[in-house]
A tleap script that builds the chain and sets N, CA, C and O, in Angstrom:
source leaprc.protein.ff14SB
mol = sequence {
  NMET GLU LYS VAL LYS LEU THR LYS LYS GLN
  ALA GLU ILE ILE GLU SER ILE LYS ASP GLY
  THR ASP ASP ILE ALA ASN PHE LEU THR HIE
  TRP HIE THR ALA GLN ASP LYS ALA MET VAL
  ALA THR ARG GLU ASN PHE THR PRO SER LEU
  LEU MET LYS ALA TRP GLU TYR GLY TYR GLU
  ILE GLU LYS THR PRO GLU GLU ARG ALA LEU
  ASP TYR TYR GLU THR LEU GLU HIE LEU MET
  ASN GLU ALA ALA ALA LYS ASP ASN ARG GLY
  LYS ALA VAL ALA LEU SER ASN GLU ARG VAL
  GLY ALA ARG ASN ILE LEU ILE MET LEU GLY
  ILE LYS ILE GLU GLY ILE ASN CALA
}
set mol.1.N position { 6.780 19.997 0.436 }
set mol.1.CA position { 7.110 18.596 0.649 }
set mol.1.C position { 5.881 17.740 0.361 }
set mol.1.O position { 4.748 18.176 0.565 }
set mol.2.N position { 6.114 16.531 -0.111 }
set mol.2.CA position { 4.990 15.670 -0.442 }
set mol.2.C position { 4.514 14.872 0.769 }
set mol.2.O position { 5.173 14.829 1.808 }
set mol.3.N position { 3.369 14.251 0.607 }
set mol.3.CA position { 2.780 13.476 1.692 }
set mol.3.C position { 3.698 12.326 2.098 }
set mol.3.O position { 4.460 11.795 1.290 }
set mol.4.N position { 3.601 11.963 3.359 }
set mol.4.CA position { 4.367 10.852 3.916 }
set mol.4.C position { 3.644 9.548 3.572 }
set mol.4.O position { 2.415 9.483 3.611 }
set mol.5.N position { 4.406 8.525 3.241 }
set mol.5.CA position { 3.804 7.218 2.976 }
set mol.5.C position { 3.845 6.399 4.253 }
set mol.5.O position { 4.902 6.219 4.858 }
set mol.6.N position { 2.682 5.907 4.655 }
set mol.6.CA position { 2.551 5.114 5.866 }
set mol.6.C position { 1.939 3.769 5.551 }
set mol.6.O position { 1.239 3.604 4.552 }
set mol.7.N position { 2.215 2.809 6.419 }
set mol.7.CA position { 1.525 1.532 6.304 }
set mol.7.C position { 0.088 1.734 6.787 }
set mol.7.O position { -0.233 2.741 7.419 }
set mol.8.N position { -0.747 0.786 6.485 }
set mol.8.CA position { -2.139 0.863 6.925 }
set mol.8.C position { -2.195 0.925 8.450 }
set mol.8.O position { -2.990 1.680 9.010 }
set mol.9.N position { -1.357 0.137 9.122 }
set mol.9.CA position { -1.330 0.114 10.582 }
set mol.9.C position { -0.914 1.470 11.146 }
set mol.9.O position { -1.508 1.941 12.116 }
set mol.10.N position { 0.095 2.103 10.553 }
set mol.10.CA position { 0.531 3.415 11.003 }
set mol.10.C position { -0.590 4.444 10.854 }
set mol.10.O position { -0.798 5.269 11.743 }
set mol.11.N position { -1.304 4.396 9.743 }
set mol.11.CA position { -2.419 5.320 9.514 }
set mol.11.C position { -3.519 5.098 10.551 }
set mol.11.O position { -4.123 6.055 11.034 }
set mol.12.N position { -3.776 3.837 10.890 }
set mol.12.CA position { -4.778 3.532 11.912 }
set mol.12.C position { -4.365 4.102 13.262 }
set mol.12.O position { -5.209 4.599 14.009 }
set mol.13.N position { -3.081 4.035 13.581 }
set mol.13.CA position { -2.582 4.586 14.840 }
set mol.13.C position { -2.810 6.100 14.880 }
set mol.13.O position { -3.295 6.635 15.877 }
set mol.14.N position { -2.458 6.781 13.791 }
set mol.14.CA position { -2.672 8.233 13.737 }
set mol.14.C position { -4.146 8.560 13.940 }
set mol.14.O position { -4.485 9.429 14.743 }
set mol.15.N position { -5.002 7.883 13.232 }
set mol.15.CA position { -6.432 8.178 13.319 }
set mol.15.C position { -6.981 7.889 14.717 }
set mol.15.O position { -7.841 8.622 15.206 }
set mol.16.N position { -6.494 6.832 15.362 }
set mol.16.CA position { -6.999 6.520 16.699 }
set mol.16.C position { -6.499 7.522 17.736 }
set mol.16.O position { -7.196 7.797 18.713 }
set mol.17.N position { -5.316 8.064 17.537 }
set mol.17.CA position { -4.775 9.057 18.462 }
set mol.17.C position { -5.380 10.429 18.201 }
set mol.17.O position { -5.619 11.201 19.130 }
set mol.18.N position { -5.624 10.722 16.939 }
set mol.18.CA position { -6.150 12.034 16.537 }
set mol.18.C position { -7.398 12.395 17.331 }
set mol.18.O position { -7.522 13.504 17.850 }
set mol.19.N position { -8.306 11.454 17.415 }
set mol.19.CA position { -9.507 11.606 18.228 }
set mol.19.C position { -10.227 12.930 17.978 }
set mol.19.O position { -10.697 13.573 18.917 }
set mol.20.N position { -10.312 13.329 16.724 }
set mol.20.CA position { -11.059 14.518 16.348 }
set mol.20.C position { -10.367 15.844 16.618 }
set mol.20.O position { -10.976 16.898 16.430 }
set mol.21.N position { -9.098 15.822 17.058 }
set mol.21.CA position { -8.415 17.081 17.358 }
set mol.21.C position { -7.697 17.628 16.130 }
set mol.21.O position { -7.147 16.875 15.325 }
set mol.22.N position { -7.712 18.946 16.004 }
set mol.22.CA position { -6.948 19.606 14.944 }
set mol.22.C position { -5.740 20.322 15.531 }
set mol.22.O position { -4.996 20.990 14.814 }
set mol.23.N position { -5.550 20.180 16.835 }
set mol.23.CA position { -4.482 20.874 17.538 }
set mol.23.C position { -3.288 19.949 17.726 }
set mol.23.O position { -3.427 18.882 18.323 }
set mol.24.N position { -2.134 20.334 17.234 }
set mol.24.CA position { -0.939 19.495 17.292 }
set mol.24.C position { -0.522 19.207 18.730 }
set mol.24.O position { -0.040 18.110 19.014 }
set mol.25.N position { -0.696 20.164 19.646 }
set mol.25.CA position { -0.317 19.947 21.047 }
set mol.25.C position { -1.159 18.828 21.666 }
set mol.25.O position { -0.627 17.944 22.339 }
set mol.26.N position { -2.473 18.871 21.436 }
set mol.26.CA position { -3.349 17.797 21.946 }
set mol.26.C position { -2.995 16.465 21.303 }
set mol.26.O position { -2.995 15.422 21.957 }
set mol.27.N position { -2.700 16.518 20.034 }
set mol.27.CA position { -2.347 15.301 19.307 }
set mol.27.C position { -1.097 14.663 19.906 }
set mol.27.O position { -1.059 13.455 20.141 }
set mol.28.N position { -0.070 15.488 20.152 }
set mol.28.CA position { 1.173 14.966 20.725 }
set mol.28.C position { 0.966 14.468 22.156 }
set mol.28.O position { 1.588 13.492 22.575 }
set mol.29.N position { 0.096 15.139 22.897 }
set mol.29.CA position { -0.220 14.679 24.248 }
set mol.29.C position { -0.853 13.295 24.183 }
set mol.29.O position { -0.484 12.404 24.948 }
set mol.30.N position { -1.806 13.112 23.270 }
set mol.30.CA position { -2.428 11.793 23.100 }
set mol.30.C position { -1.388 10.766 22.694 }
set mol.30.O position { -1.411 9.629 23.166 }
set mol.31.N position { -0.472 11.169 21.815 }
set mol.31.CA position { 0.576 10.260 21.348 }
set mol.31.C position { 1.404 9.763 22.529 }
set mol.31.O position { 1.665 8.566 22.652 }
set mol.32.N position { 1.816 10.687 23.397 }
set mol.32.CA position { 2.692 10.313 24.509 }
set mol.32.C position { 1.967 9.581 25.621 }
set mol.32.O position { 2.594 8.811 26.348 }
set mol.33.N position { 0.676 9.793 25.777 }
set mol.33.CA position { -0.056 9.122 26.852 }
set mol.33.C position { -0.639 7.788 26.423 }
set mol.33.O position { -1.057 6.995 27.267 }
set mol.34.N position { -0.673 7.537 25.158 }
set mol.34.CA position { -1.235 6.266 24.660 }
set mol.34.C position { -0.116 5.227 24.594 }
set mol.34.O position { 0.391 4.919 23.515 }
set mol.35.N position { 0.258 4.699 25.733 }
set mol.35.CA position { 1.392 3.775 25.805 }
set mol.35.C position { 1.194 2.546 24.927 }
set mol.35.O position { 2.134 2.098 24.269 }
set mol.36.N position { -0.003 2.004 24.909 }
set mol.36.CA position { -0.217 0.810 24.078 }
set mol.36.C position { -0.048 1.147 22.601 }
set mol.36.O position { 0.495 0.345 21.841 }
set mol.37.N position { -0.505 2.316 22.192 }
set mol.37.CA position { -0.341 2.727 20.796 }
set mol.37.C position { 1.126 3.000 20.500 }
set mol.37.O position { 1.624 2.664 19.425 }
set mol.38.N position { 1.808 3.607 21.453 }
set mol.38.CA position { 3.227 3.893 21.259 }
set mol.38.C position { 4.020 2.596 21.113 }
set mol.38.O position { 4.954 2.522 20.314 }
set mol.39.N position { 3.647 1.578 21.882 }
set mol.39.CA position { 4.342 0.294 21.771 }
set mol.39.C position { 4.091 -0.332 20.401 }
set mol.39.O position { 5.004 -0.869 19.773 }
set mol.40.N position { 2.853 -0.255 19.952 }
set mol.40.CA position { 2.540 -0.757 18.613 }
set mol.40.C position { 3.309 0.046 17.579 }
set mol.40.O position { 3.859 -0.512 16.630 }
set mol.41.N position { 3.345 1.362 17.767 }
set mol.41.CA position { 4.027 2.245 16.823 }
set mol.41.C position { 5.507 1.887 16.723 }
set mol.41.O position { 6.080 1.905 15.634 }
set mol.42.N position { 6.123 1.564 17.856 }
set mol.42.CA position { 7.533 1.203 17.843 }
set mol.42.C position { 7.749 -0.020 16.959 }
set mol.42.O position { 8.706 -0.085 16.187 }
set mol.43.N position { 6.858 -0.973 17.083 }
set mol.43.CA position { 6.965 -2.174 16.240 }
set mol.43.C position { 6.726 -1.832 14.773 }
set mol.43.O position { 7.179 -2.552 13.884 }
set mol.44.N position { 6.023 -0.745 14.523 }
set mol.44.CA position { 5.708 -0.328 13.157 }
set mol.44.C position { 6.732 0.658 12.603 }
set mol.44.O position { 6.500 1.250 11.549 }
set mol.45.N position { 7.868 0.848 13.294 }
set mol.45.CA position { 8.884 1.818 12.877 }
set mol.45.C position { 8.277 3.211 12.720 }
set mol.45.O position { 8.548 3.912 11.745 }
set mol.46.N position { 7.474 3.591 13.666 }
set mol.46.CA position { 6.742 4.850 13.622 }
set mol.46.C position { 7.355 5.806 14.632 }
set mol.46.O position { 6.994 5.785 15.809 }
set mol.47.N position { 8.266 6.632 14.184 }
set mol.47.CA position { 8.998 7.537 15.057 }
set mol.47.C position { 8.245 8.851 15.238 }
set mol.47.O position { 7.383 9.182 14.423 }
set mol.48.N position { 8.555 9.602 16.287 }
set mol.48.CA position { 7.935 10.923 16.438 }
set mol.48.C position { 8.202 11.833 15.230 }
set mol.48.O position { 7.349 12.637 14.856 }
set mol.49.N position { 9.374 11.703 14.632 }
set mol.49.CA position { 9.700 12.500 13.444 }
set mol.49.C position { 8.740 12.182 12.288 }
set mol.49.O position { 8.245 13.085 11.613 }
set mol.50.N position { 8.492 10.905 12.076 }
set mol.50.CA position { 7.555 10.491 11.024 }
set mol.50.C position { 6.149 10.979 11.354 }
set mol.50.O position { 5.414 11.418 10.469 }
set mol.51.N position { 5.783 10.902 12.615 }
set mol.51.CA position { 4.479 11.377 13.061 }
set mol.51.C position { 4.299 12.862 12.744 }
set mol.51.O position { 3.260 13.273 12.227 }
set mol.52.N position { 5.319 13.662 13.059 }
set mol.52.CA position { 5.251 15.103 12.807 }
set mol.52.C position { 5.142 15.404 11.311 }
set mol.52.O position { 4.380 16.283 10.909 }
set mol.53.N position { 5.893 14.684 10.498 }
set mol.53.CA position { 5.805 14.896 9.046 }
set mol.53.C position { 4.418 14.527 8.529 }
set mol.53.O position { 3.859 15.221 7.680 }
set mol.54.N position { 3.871 13.436 9.046 }
set mol.54.CA position { 2.528 13.012 8.616 }
set mol.54.C position { 1.495 14.062 9.014 }
set mol.54.O position { 0.565 14.346 8.259 }
set mol.55.N position { 1.664 14.637 10.204 }
set mol.55.CA position { 0.732 15.676 10.663 }
set mol.55.C position { 0.843 16.920 9.782 }
set mol.55.O position { -0.164 17.479 9.348 }
set mol.56.N position { 2.081 17.342 9.525 }
set mol.56.CA position { 2.312 18.597 8.803 }
set mol.56.C position { 1.978 18.506 7.318 }
set mol.56.O position { 1.344 19.406 6.767 }
set mol.57.N position { 2.399 17.434 6.677 }
set mol.57.CA position { 2.258 17.325 5.219 }
set mol.57.C position { 1.146 16.387 4.775 }
set mol.57.O position { 0.837 16.307 3.586 }
set mol.58.N position { 0.548 15.684 5.714 }
set mol.58.CA position { -0.460 14.699 5.369 }
set mol.58.C position { 0.202 13.373 5.048 }
set mol.58.O position { 1.428 13.268 5.010 }
set mol.59.N position { -0.613 12.375 4.820 }
set mol.59.CA position { -0.062 11.055 4.529 }
set mol.59.C position { -0.950 10.304 3.552 }
set mol.59.O position { -2.127 10.616 3.371 }
set mol.60.N position { -0.355 9.325 2.944 }
set mol.60.CA position { -1.114 8.400 2.108 }
set mol.60.C position { -0.697 6.994 2.514 }
set mol.60.O position { 0.429 6.762 2.955 }
set mol.61.N position { -1.611 6.082 2.358 }
set mol.61.CA position { -1.342 4.704 2.768 }
set mol.61.C position { -0.605 3.987 1.640 }
set mol.61.O position { -1.047 3.948 0.492 }
set mol.62.N position { 0.528 3.428 2.020 }
set mol.62.CA position { 1.358 2.701 1.074 }
set mol.62.C position { 0.699 1.354 0.752 }
set mol.62.O position { 0.181 0.678 1.641 }
set mol.63.N position { 0.726 0.985 -0.502 }
set mol.63.CA position { 0.142 -0.294 -0.894 }
set mol.63.C position { 1.016 -1.440 -0.409 }
set mol.63.O position { 2.240 -1.331 -0.336 }
set mol.64.N position { 0.355 -2.534 -0.083 }
set mol.64.CA position { 1.080 -3.735 0.319 }
set mol.64.C position { 1.707 -4.367 -0.921 }
set mol.64.O position { 1.295 -4.056 -2.039 }
set mol.65.N position { 2.685 -5.240 -0.748 }
set mol.65.CA position { 3.245 -5.941 -1.912 }
set mol.65.C position { 2.169 -6.693 -2.701 }
set mol.65.O position { 2.225 -6.752 -3.929 }
set mol.66.N position { 1.196 -7.263 -1.998 }
set mol.66.CA position { 0.110 -7.980 -2.682 }
set mol.66.C position { -0.726 -7.032 -3.527 }
set mol.66.O position { -1.108 -7.366 -4.649 }
set mol.67.N position { -1.011 -5.855 -2.992 }
set mol.67.CA position { -1.784 -4.870 -3.750 }
set mol.67.C position { -1.013 -4.391 -4.976 }
set mol.67.O position { -1.594 -4.204 -6.046 }
set mol.68.N position { 0.295 -4.193 -4.819 }
set mol.68.CA position { 1.110 -3.773 -5.970 }
set mol.68.C position { 1.165 -4.877 -7.022 }
set mol.68.O position { 1.118 -4.592 -8.218 }
set mol.69.N position { 1.264 -6.128 -6.591 }
set mol.69.CA position { 1.291 -7.247 -7.543 }
set mol.69.C position { -0.039 -7.329 -8.297 }
set mol.69.O position { -0.056 -7.553 -9.507 }
set mol.70.N position { -1.144 -7.150 -7.585 }
set mol.70.CA position { -2.456 -7.190 -8.237 }
set mol.70.C position { -2.605 -6.031 -9.221 }
set mol.70.O position { -3.150 -6.223 -10.309 }
set mol.71.N position { -2.139 -4.842 -8.868 }
set mol.71.CA position { -2.179 -3.697 -9.792 }
set mol.71.C position { -1.408 -4.011 -11.072 }
set mol.71.O position { -1.879 -3.743 -12.178 }
set mol.72.N position { -0.216 -4.584 -10.904 }
set mol.72.CA position { 0.625 -4.953 -12.060 }
set mol.72.C position { -0.108 -5.960 -12.934 }
set mol.72.O position { -0.158 -5.815 -14.155 }
set mol.73.N position { -0.671 -6.975 -12.307 }
set mol.73.CA position { -1.379 -8.034 -13.030 }
set mol.73.C position { -2.578 -7.460 -13.785 }
set mol.73.O position { -2.816 -7.812 -14.940 }
set mol.74.N position { -3.326 -6.585 -13.133 }
set mol.74.CA position { -4.502 -5.986 -13.774 }
set mol.74.C position { -4.099 -5.023 -14.897 }
set mol.74.O position { -4.805 -4.907 -15.898 }
set mol.75.N position { -2.971 -4.339 -14.731 }
set mol.75.CA position { -2.472 -3.460 -15.791 }
set mol.75.C position { -2.118 -4.281 -17.026 }
set mol.75.O position { -2.419 -3.883 -18.151 }
set mol.76.N position { -1.479 -5.425 -16.810 }
set mol.76.CA position { -1.154 -6.300 -17.941 }
set mol.76.C position { -2.417 -6.737 -18.676 }
set mol.76.O position { -2.447 -6.774 -19.906 }
set mol.77.N position { -3.457 -7.069 -17.916 }
set mol.77.CA position { -4.719 -7.486 -18.537 }
set mol.77.C position { -5.317 -6.344 -19.356 }
set mol.77.O position { -5.787 -6.553 -20.475 }
set mol.78.N position { -5.296 -5.142 -18.793 }
set mol.78.CA position { -5.827 -3.978 -19.500 }
set mol.78.C position { -5.063 -3.739 -20.812 }
set mol.78.O position { -5.667 -3.539 -21.865 }
set mol.79.N position { -3.724 -3.764 -20.728 }
set mol.79.CA position { -2.900 -3.559 -21.928 }
set mol.79.C position { -3.115 -4.669 -22.954 }
set mol.79.O position { -3.136 -4.417 -24.159 }
set mol.80.N position { -3.274 -5.893 -22.466 }
set mol.80.CA position { -3.517 -7.039 -23.353 }
set mol.80.C position { -4.837 -6.854 -24.103 }
set mol.80.O position { -4.913 -7.101 -25.306 }
set mol.81.N position { -5.874 -6.418 -23.385 }
set mol.81.CA position { -7.177 -6.199 -24.017 }
set mol.81.C position { -7.123 -5.062 -25.034 }
set mol.81.O position { -7.749 -5.139 -26.091 }
set mol.82.N position { -6.370 -4.001 -24.712 }
set mol.82.CA position { -6.200 -2.899 -25.656 }
set mol.82.C position { -5.495 -3.373 -26.924 }
set mol.82.O position { -5.896 -3.027 -28.035 }
set mol.83.N position { -4.445 -4.164 -26.746 }
set mol.83.CA position { -3.698 -4.673 -27.900 }
set mol.83.C position { -4.592 -5.564 -28.757 }
set mol.83.O position { -4.551 -5.489 -29.985 }
set mol.84.N position { -5.392 -6.401 -28.120 }
set mol.84.CA position { -6.296 -7.287 -28.860 }
set mol.84.C position { -7.343 -6.476 -29.628 }
set mol.84.O position { -7.692 -6.817 -30.758 }
set mol.85.N position { -7.839 -5.404 -29.011 }
set mol.85.CA position { -8.848 -4.560 -29.669 }
set mol.85.C position { -8.268 -3.851 -30.891 }
set mol.85.O position { -8.993 -3.529 -31.832 }
set mol.86.N position { -6.969 -3.613 -30.870 }
set mol.86.CA position { -6.304 -2.961 -31.996 }
set mol.86.C position { -5.729 -3.982 -32.978 }
set mol.86.O position { -4.954 -3.627 -33.866 }
set mol.87.N position { -6.107 -5.231 -32.817 }
set mol.87.CA position { -5.626 -6.324 -33.665 }
set mol.87.C position { -4.106 -6.474 -33.637 }
set mol.87.O position { -3.501 -6.873 -34.633 }
set mol.88.N position { -3.500 -6.160 -32.518 }
set mol.88.CA position { -2.063 -6.342 -32.362 }
set mol.88.C position { -1.847 -7.660 -31.626 }
set mol.88.O position { -1.552 -7.701 -30.432 }
set mol.89.N position { -2.006 -8.735 -32.394 }
set mol.89.CA position { -1.969 -10.086 -31.820 }
set mol.89.C position { -0.645 -10.395 -31.134 }
set mol.89.O position { -0.636 -11.004 -30.064 }
set mol.90.N position { 0.463 -9.991 -31.724 }
set mol.90.CA position { 1.772 -10.277 -31.144 }
set mol.90.C position { 1.930 -9.667 -29.763 }
set mol.90.O position { 2.416 -10.315 -28.836 }
set mol.91.N position { 1.517 -8.418 -29.637 }
set mol.91.CA position { 1.628 -7.738 -28.341 }
set mol.91.C position { 0.661 -8.348 -27.330 }
set mol.91.O position { 1.007 -8.502 -26.158 }
set mol.92.N position { -0.534 -8.693 -27.769 }
set mol.92.CA position { -1.524 -9.304 -26.871 }
set mol.92.C position { -1.011 -10.636 -26.332 }
set mol.92.O position { -1.161 -10.932 -25.147 }
set mol.93.N position { -0.407 -11.438 -27.206 }
set mol.93.CA position { 0.138 -12.733 -26.785 }
set mol.93.C position { 1.304 -12.530 -25.812 }
set mol.93.O position { 1.412 -13.244 -24.814 }
set mol.94.N position { 2.176 -11.559 -26.100 }
set mol.94.CA position { 3.315 -11.286 -25.214 }
set mol.94.C position { 2.827 -10.861 -23.828 }
set mol.94.O position { 3.368 -11.309 -22.817 }
set mol.95.N position { 1.819 -10.010 -23.776 }
set mol.95.CA position { 1.280 -9.568 -22.490 }
set mol.95.C position { 0.581 -10.712 -21.759 }
set mol.95.O position { 0.665 -10.815 -20.535 }
set mol.96.N position { -0.099 -11.561 -22.502 }
set mol.96.CA position { -0.727 -12.731 -21.900 }
set mol.96.C position { 0.336 -13.646 -21.287 }
set mol.96.O position { 0.162 -14.162 -20.183 }
set mol.97.N position { 1.432 -13.838 -22.014 }
set mol.97.CA position { 2.520 -14.660 -21.497 }
set mol.97.C position { 3.142 -14.049 -20.245 }
set mol.97.O position { 3.536 -14.769 -19.327 }
set mol.98.N position { 3.230 -12.725 -20.209 }
set mol.98.CA position { 3.779 -12.045 -19.028 }
set mol.98.C position { 2.874 -12.268 -17.816 }
set mol.98.O position { 3.361 -12.449 -16.700 }
set mol.99.N position { 1.563 -12.253 -18.036 }
set mol.99.CA position { 0.616 -12.534 -16.941 }
set mol.99.C position { 0.786 -13.957 -16.440 }
set mol.99.O position { 0.785 -14.199 -15.234 }
set mol.100.N position { 0.933 -14.898 -17.362 }
set mol.100.CA position { 1.141 -16.300 -16.979 }
set mol.100.C position { 2.435 -16.422 -16.177 }
set mol.100.O position { 2.482 -17.128 -15.170 }
set mol.101.N position { 3.483 -15.733 -16.625 }
set mol.101.CA position { 4.754 -15.767 -15.905 }
set mol.101.C position { 4.622 -15.220 -14.492 }
set mol.101.O position { 5.166 -15.798 -13.551 }
set mol.102.N position { 3.907 -14.115 -14.334 }
set mol.102.CA position { 3.697 -13.531 -13.006 }
set mol.102.C position { 2.952 -14.510 -12.109 }
set mol.102.O position { 3.310 -14.692 -10.945 }
set mol.103.N position { 1.927 -15.130 -12.647 }
set mol.103.CA position { 1.143 -16.111 -11.890 }
set mol.103.C position { 1.999 -17.313 -11.499 }
set mol.103.O position { 1.919 -17.799 -10.371 }
set mol.104.N position { 2.822 -17.790 -12.443 }
set mol.104.CA position { 3.680 -18.946 -12.173 }
set mol.104.C position { 4.723 -18.656 -11.094 }
set mol.104.O position { 5.020 -19.519 -10.268 }
set mol.105.N position { 5.278 -17.443 -11.100 }
set mol.105.CA position { 6.253 -17.084 -10.058 }
set mol.105.C position { 5.597 -17.123 -8.688 }
set mol.105.O position { 6.178 -17.642 -7.735 }
set mol.106.N position { 4.391 -16.579 -8.581 }
set mol.106.CA position { 3.684 -16.611 -7.295 }
set mol.106.C position { 3.441 -18.051 -6.848 }
set mol.106.O position { 3.591 -18.375 -5.670 }
set mol.107.N position { 3.067 -18.906 -7.786 }
set mol.107.CA position { 2.839 -20.314 -7.462 }
set mol.107.C position { 4.127 -20.966 -6.973 }
set mol.107.O position { 4.114 -21.697 -5.982 }
set mol.108.N position { 5.251 -20.706 -7.667 }
set mol.108.CA position { 6.538 -21.285 -7.261 }
set mol.108.C position { 6.947 -20.818 -5.866 }
set mol.108.O position { 7.562 -21.572 -5.112 }
set mol.109.N position { 6.607 -19.577 -5.524 }
set mol.109.CA position { 6.973 -19.035 -4.212 }
set mol.109.C position { 5.966 -19.396 -3.128 }
set mol.109.O position { 6.172 -19.087 -1.954 }
set mol.110.N position { 4.877 -20.050 -3.523 }
set mol.110.CA position { 3.862 -20.428 -2.556 }
set mol.110.C position { 3.034 -19.253 -2.052 }
set mol.110.O position { 2.521 -19.276 -0.934 }
set mol.111.N position { 2.910 -18.229 -2.887 }
set mol.111.CA position { 2.162 -17.026 -2.516 }
set mol.111.C position { 0.840 -17.020 -3.258 }
set mol.111.O position { 0.798 -17.184 -4.477 }
set mol.112.N position { -0.243 -16.829 -2.512 }
set mol.112.CA position { -1.560 -16.734 -3.136 }
set mol.112.C position { -2.082 -15.308 -2.966 }
set mol.112.O position { -2.083 -14.755 -1.866 }
set mol.113.N position { -2.522 -14.732 -4.074 }
set mol.113.CA position { -3.064 -13.378 -4.063 }
set mol.113.C position { -4.424 -13.408 -4.754 }
set mol.113.O position { -4.549 -13.806 -5.913 }
set mol.114.N position { -5.433 -12.978 -4.010 }
set mol.114.CA position { -6.786 -12.920 -4.560 }
set mol.114.C position { -6.787 -12.073 -5.829 }
set mol.114.O position { -6.264 -10.958 -5.848 }
set mol.115.N position { -7.377 -12.614 -6.879 }
set mol.115.CA position { -7.446 -11.894 -8.149 }
set mol.115.C position { -6.358 -12.303 -9.122 }
set mol.115.O position { -6.403 -11.963 -10.305 }
set mol.116.N position { -5.357 -13.054 -8.600 }
set mol.116.CA position { -4.283 -13.527 -9.479 }
set mol.116.C position { -4.275 -15.053 -9.502 }
set mol.116.O position { -4.468 -15.669 -10.550 }
set mol.117.N position { -4.051 -15.651 -8.338 }
set mol.117.CA position { -3.940 -17.111 -8.314 }
set mol.117.C position { -4.644 -17.738 -7.108 }
set mol.117.O position { -4.389 -18.895 -6.772 }
set mol.118.N position { -5.517 -16.985 -6.466 }
set mol.118.CA position { -6.234 -17.555 -5.308 }
set mol.118.C position { -7.727 -17.566 -5.564 }
set mol.118.O position { -8.496 -18.006 -4.710 }
savepdb mol mol.pdb
quit
């Protein structure tokens, strides 16, 4: 099975409960006794089942929508530069226009993302 995808907050909860233990029993004891963390976890849709999967298979932190948008924007820039280096002006212009479109949509929605439009 592949790693579980967690939010940054969920990963922080696991790490704070882990407290240097490699023993699942101690880990679960910390989980159940850390009422404040459990309350936060509930708000984070962090179930015991998800916790067990993260422990068993490991986890990776899921990117935020802003991080995914920035990755997309930077990928377009990379592809645009490659097209320009290969003298493919039409493709470079199309990719440049796609970047402008992405930026304009964020502006219309009132969303500012560092590296794109902030």
